[in-house]
N, C-alpha and C positions, 0 to 999 in steps of 0.2 A: 780738657779731658776727653779722652777718646772712649767711645762706647766699647764695652768688652764683648768679645765674641764668645759664643758658647763653646765649651770644651766637651770632650766625650763624657766627662763625669757629670756635667750639669746641663747637657743638651736636652732639649725637649724630646720626648720619645716619638718616634715615627709610629703613630698609633696602630695602623693596620699590621705592619711588619713585626713590630715588637710584641704586639698582643698575640700574633700567630706563633712567634718563636716561644713565648712564655707558655703557651698552651701545649706545645709539642715537647713533652718530656717523657723520660722513662726512668726506671729505678736504677740506682747505683748497683753495680754487679756484686758488691760486697755487703752493703747494708740496706739497700732498697730506697734510699732517699731520692726524691724526684730531682733529676738533673737534665740538662739539655741533651738533645739527641746525639750531638756530635762528641759527647764525652762518655766514658765508660765508668769512671769512679768520681765520687764527690770529693770536695776539698778535704773533708775530714778523713777519708780513707786513703787519699793520695796527697798528703800535705806538702810534699816536696815537688809536686808537679811532674812526677816521673812519667815516662811514656806509657800511654794507655794500651791495654791488650787489644790486638786487632781481631776482627771478625773471623779471619782465617785461623787464628790461633784457637779461638773458642770452638769453631766447627771441627778443626783438626783433632782437638782433644776429645770431642764427642764421638767422632768417627773411630778414633783409636780405642775408646772405651767399648764401642759396639764390636769391633774386631776382636778384642780380647775376650769379651763375653761369648762370642761365637766359638772361639777356640776352646774356651773352658767347657762349654756345653758339649762340643764334639768329643773332648777327652772323657768327660763324665759318661756320655752315651756309650763310648767304646768300652769303658771299664764295666759298666752295668751289663752290657750284652756279651761280654767275652765269655767263652765257654758254653754258649748255647748252640746246640745243633751241630751239624746238619741232622735231618730226620728222614732217612730213606724209608719209604712206605710202600705198601701194596694192598690191594683190595683182596681180602681173604675169602669173602662170600657176599653174595647179593641175594636177598630173599624178598619176594613180593609180600607186602604187609598191608594192613588196613590204610587205604588212602595214600600209599607211597611205597618206599623200599626201606628195608633194614639192611644196612651195609656194615660189614665187619672189616675193620681196618687194622692192619698190623704195622707198627712203626718202631724204629729203633732210634734212641737218642745217642748219637755218636759224640756228643759234647762232654764237658766235664761238670756241668751244672744241671740240677733237676729243673725241668721246665716243661711247660705245656706249649703246644704249637697249633697253628691253624692249618687245616688241610682242605684243599680244593678238590671236589669230586666232579668229574666230567664224564660224558658219554665217550667210551673208548673208541668208538667208530668215527668220531668227529675230529677234525684237525683243529688245533688251537683251542680256545676257550669257547665252549658251547653256550647257547643262550640260556640253558637250564642249569648251568654250573652252580654248585652250591658250596659254601664254605662252612666247615664245621670246626669246632674246637676240641682238641684232644685233652684227656686228663694229664696231670703231671706225670712225666716219665723220668725216672732216675737216670743218671749218667751211665752209659754203656748198657742199658737194659732194653729189652724188647717188650712192647706192650700191645695187646690186642683189645680193641673196644668196639662196641656196636653204636651206631647212630641211625636215627630214623630221618629220612629225607622225603619231601613231598614234591619237589620241583623237577625230579627226574622221571616222573611217570610212575606207573604201577606194575610194569612188566619187568621181570628180572632180566638183565642183560649185562654184558661186560662193561665195567666202569674203570676209569683210571683215577689215580689219586696222586696229588703232589702236596707234600707237607713241608712247612718251614721255609717257604720262599716268600719274599716281599711282604 
């Protein structure tokens, strides 16, 4: 009688390697059952042993989902902001007031939607945006209407002087 040699099914485990492999598992992509790292689905979820999904398939699907979400958000933003402005504006008056200036701004909503806008006031003598530039919010302006409103600013000093205004940009 010859001694039997161990087969793969009854071989003694290689203690260090097999223990390490057994400890390295992750969840099945469908049901979450712990499975070896080199597999994606457990035997219950893939009983026929069909080809497993690759990492590039999973990542590609996620990237496609992000791209679709960005496109949807861009379309929604465009729909929400359509018909707003432009808002041509001018400084109608500047009066020295307690601790600052009272500025009268006239603006027109050339859009098709009632909306408020932000207006940036600058010293008219400075090129570009001055260090004391201030941003104010206008009241709601109906479409096609002109509105004049007053605002009190403290960052442009207390001496009345020419100011420039830009509304509805950026």
